[in-house]
C-alpha positions as CSV (number, residue, x, y, z in Angstrom):
1,X,0.0,0.1,0.1
2,X,1.1,3.8,0.0
3,X,2.8,5.0,2.5
4,X,0.8,7.0,5.2
5,X,1.4,10.5,5.4
6,X,1.8,11.9,9.0
7,X,-0.1,14.2,10.2
8,X,1.1,17.6,12.1
9,X,-0.9,18.6,15.2
10,X,0.3,21.3,17.4
11,X,-1.5,21.8,21.0
12,X,-1.7,25.4,22.3
13,X,-2.5,25.9,26.3
14,X,-2.9,28.3,28.3
15,X,-1.6,26.7,31.8
16,X,-3.0,29.3,34.4
17,X,-5.3,27.5,36.9
18,X,-4.9,23.8,38.3
19,X,-7.9,23.1,36.1
20,X,-5.7,23.7,33.2
21,X,-2.8,22.1,34.4
22,X,-4.8,18.7,34.2
23,X,-5.7,19.8,30.5
24,X,-1.8,20.1,29.9
25,X,-1.6,16.4,31.1
26,X,-4.6,14.6,28.7
27,X,-3.2,16.8,25.7
28,X,0.1,15.2,26.4
29,X,-0.9,11.6,27.2
30,X,-3.0,12.0,23.6
31,X,0.3,13.2,22.0
32,X,2.5,10.4,23.6
33,X,-0.1,7.9,22.9
34,X,-0.6,8.9,19.0
35,X,3.7,9.2,18.4
36,X,3.7,6.6,15.6
37,X,0.8,8.4,13.5
38,X,0.9,12.1,14.1
39,X,4.2,14.8,14.6
40,X,3.1,16.6,18.0
41,X,4.2,19.8,19.5
42,X,2.7,20.9,22.9
43,X,3.4,25.0,23.2
44,X,2.4,27.0,26.5
45,X,1.4,30.3,26.3
46,X,3.0,32.8,29.0
47,X,2.1,36.1,27.6
48,X,-0.8,37.7,26.3
49,X,-0.4,37.3,22.0
50,X,1.2,34.4,22.3
51,X,-1.8,32.0,21.1
52,X,-2.3,34.2,18.7
53,X,1.0,33.9,16.9
54,X,1.5,30.0,18.1
55,X,-1.9,29.8,15.7
56,X,-0.6,31.3,12.8
57,X,2.7,29.9,12.5
58,X,1.1,26.3,13.2
59,X,-0.7,27.3,10.1
60,X,2.2,28.3,8.2
61,X,4.2,25.2,9.3
62,X,1.7,23.1,7.2
63,X,0.0,21.6,10.8
64,X,-3.5,20.1,9.9
65,X,-4.4,20.4,13.5
66,X,-4.4,22.6,16.3
67,X,-6.2,22.1,19.6
68,X,-6.8,25.0,21.7
69,X,-6.8,25.0,25.6
70,X,-7.0,26.9,28.9
71,X,-7.4,29.7,30.6
72,X,-7.7,33.6,29.8
73,X,-8.2,34.7,26.0
74,X,-6.6,31.6,24.9
75,X,-9.1,29.7,23.1
76,X,-10.3,33.0,21.3
77,X,-6.9,34.0,20.5
78,X,-6.1,31.0,18.7
79,X,-9.4,31.0,16.6
80,X,-7.8,34.7,15.7
81,X,-4.9,33.1,14.5
82,X,-6.8,30.4,12.8
83,X,-8.8,32.8,10.8
84,X,-8.8,32.5,7.0
85,X,-6.8,29.3,7.4
86,X,-8.0,26.0,6.3
87,X,-6.5,23.9,9.8
88,X,-9.0,21.8,11.7
89,X,-9.1,23.7,15.3
90,X,-10.1,21.6,18.1
91,X,-11.2,22.6,21.4
92,X,-10.0,21.1,24.7
93,X,-12.7,22.0,27.3
94,X,-10.8,23.7,30.4
95,X,-11.2,27.2,32.2
96,X,-12.8,30.1,30.2
97,X,-11.8,28.0,26.6
98,X,-15.3,26.3,27.1
99,X,-17.1,29.6,26.7
100,X,-15.5,29.8,23.6
101,X,-16.6,25.8,22.6
102,X,-20.3,26.9,23.1
């Protein structure tokens, strides 16, 4: 058969609160469990604007998927960074990102 093309996934997480720490652990466990089929990277925000920048960089680098998770404005920043790009955006509910998911 044809060789399988590996998909690229970037997870962008704002690990501000304790609830978001568990999201980091869940996403890292997913990345670890799928190392054979996905090229994945977990990026944690530190400053305002990081999430938008990480999402734009993910799209420009050819990422197939971006996962957003975290408190503060991280979810909205990531969706802003994805606007106009054909990259699948997933939301891992944690903190205020839950409101964006709804």
